[in-house]
C-alpha positions in Angstrom: -18.7 -49.8 77.4 -21.8 -49.5 79.7 -24.3 -52.5 79.7 -26.9 -49.9 78.9 -25.1 -49.9 75.4 -26.4 -53.2 74.6 -29.3 -54.1 77.6 -32.7 -52.2 76.6 -35.4 -52.1 78.6 -37.6 -53.5 75.9 -35.2 -56.8 76.4 -35.9 -57.3 80.6 -38.4 -59.9 81.5 -38.9 -60.2 85.5 -40.8 -63.2 85.7 -39.7 -65.9 83.0 -41.8 -68.5 82.5 -39.2 -71.4 81.4 -38.7 -74.3 83.6 -35.7 -76.0 81.8 -32.6 -74.9 80.0 -34.0 -75.5 76.4 -37.1 -73.5 77.4 -34.8 -71.0 79.3 -32.7 -70.4 76.0 -35.9 -70.0 73.7 -37.5 -67.3 76.5 -33.9 -65.2 75.8 -33.9 -65.5 72.4 -37.9 -64.6 72.2 -37.2 -61.6 74.6 -34.2 -60.4 72.6 -36.4 -61.2 68.9 -39.1 -58.9 70.5 -36.8 -56.1 71.2 -34.9 -56.3 68.4 -36.9 -57.3 65.0 -33.9 -57.6 62.8 -32.9 -60.7 64.7 -34.4 -64.0 64.4 -35.5 -66.0 67.3 -34.8 -69.6 65.4 -30.8 -68.3 64.7 -30.3 -66.9 68.3 -31.7 -70.1 70.0 -29.0 -72.3 67.7 -26.4 -69.8 68.6 -27.1 -70.1 72.4 -27.8 -73.8 72.2 -24.6 -74.2 70.1 -22.4 -72.2 73.0 -24.0 -74.7 75.7 -22.4 -78.1 74.0 -19.0 -76.7 74.9 -20.4 -76.5 78.8 -22.5 -74.7 80.8 -22.7 -70.9 80.9 -24.1 -71.2 84.6 -21.4 -69.3 86.4 -22.5 -70.1 89.9 -24.1 -68.1 92.5 -27.3 -67.9 90.7 -26.4 -66.7 87.6 -25.8 -68.0 84.1 -24.5 -65.9 80.9 -25.4 -67.8 77.9 -23.7 -66.3 74.9 -22.9 -66.3 71.4 -21.8 -65.0 67.9 -24.2 -64.2 65.3 -23.4 -63.3 61.5 -25.2 -60.3 60.2 -25.6 -58.6 63.4 -24.2 -54.9 63.9 -23.7 -54.6 67.0 -23.9 -56.2 70.8 -27.3 -56.8 71.9 -28.5 -58.3 75.5 -31.5 -59.8 77.0 -31.6 -60.2 80.7 -34.3 -62.5 82.5 -35.3 -63.7 86.3 -36.4 -67.3 87.1 -38.2 -66.7 90.5 -38.7 -70.1 91.2 -34.6 -70.9 89.7 -33.9 -73.2 86.9 -31.6 -76.3 87.0 -29.0 -74.8 84.1 -26.1 -77.1 84.5 -24.5 -74.6 87.0 -20.8 -74.9 88.0 -21.9 -75.0 91.6 -25.0 -77.0 91.1 -27.6 -74.4 92.7 -30.6 -73.6 90.9 -30.2 -70.3 88.2 -32.4 -67.1 88.7 -30.6 -64.9 86.5 -30.1 -65.2 83.2 -28.0 -62.2 81.2 -27.7 -63.3 77.5 -25.1 -61.6 75.3 -25.2 -62.2 71.6 -22.3 -60.4 69.6 -21.5 -59.8 65.8 -19.4 -62.7 64.2 -16.3 -60.8 64.2 -16.1 -59.0 67.6 -13.7 -61.0 70.2 -12.8 -58.0 72.0 -16.2 -56.4 72.4 -17.9 -59.7 73.4 -14.9 -60.5 76.0 -15.3 -57.0 77.7 -19.1 -57.3 77.8 -18.8 -60.9 79.5 -16.5 -59.4 81.8 -18.3 -56.5 82.8 -21.6 -58.6 83.3 -19.8 -61.2 85.1 -18.0 -58.6 87.2 -21.5 -57.0 88.4 -23.1 -60.2 88.9 -20.3 -61.1 91.3 -21.9 -58.8 94.0 -24.5 -60.5 96.0 -26.4 -57.4 97.5 -26.9 -56.7 93.7 -28.0 -59.7 92.9 -30.5 -59.9 96.1 -32.0 -56.4 95.0 -32.4 -57.7 91.4 -34.6 -60.8 92.7 -36.5 -58.6 95.0 -37.4 -55.9 91.9 -40.8 -56.0 91.3 -40.8 -55.0 87.6 -38.5 -55.2 84.3 -38.3 -51.5 84.7 -37.0 -51.4 88.1 -34.6 -54.4 87.3 -33.2 -52.6 84.0 -32.8 -49.2 86.4 -31.0 -51.4 88.9 -28.5 -52.9 86.2 -27.6 -49.5 84.8 -26.9 -47.6 88.1 -25.0 -50.6 89.3 -22.9 -50.3 86.1 -22.6 -46.7 86.4 -20.9 -47.4 89.8 -17.2 -46.5 89.4 
């Protein structure tokens, strides 16, 4: 499984406008719904909010991976947004979050969902990669960087 399999270029935003955690979840959901018209934004927001109630998906080092499962989906889908200013996402390290990777999986796909979360987490542990994403000027450049980094052995 490669990230390019579930993150389309249309689901990447280089400069998200959200300033609060609820706004971030709405913007990520809107981005996903625009890229995948079969997904309803309100259902996506609800799934991501429900997961956040269990604890923040802000994993630290400026990264958050909001995720959830949604009935009626046929494949894993993702959105990626960059906040240039940073958002208080109640991250485990207490620092502002800049990189948001939303992941929504079909309801009965535990294995695929967990593999994707692990892959994203591994990728974003690299500080040079995170810095390159923050410096990338466009959504196309960001998508290309993610695909390139994910293709490394």
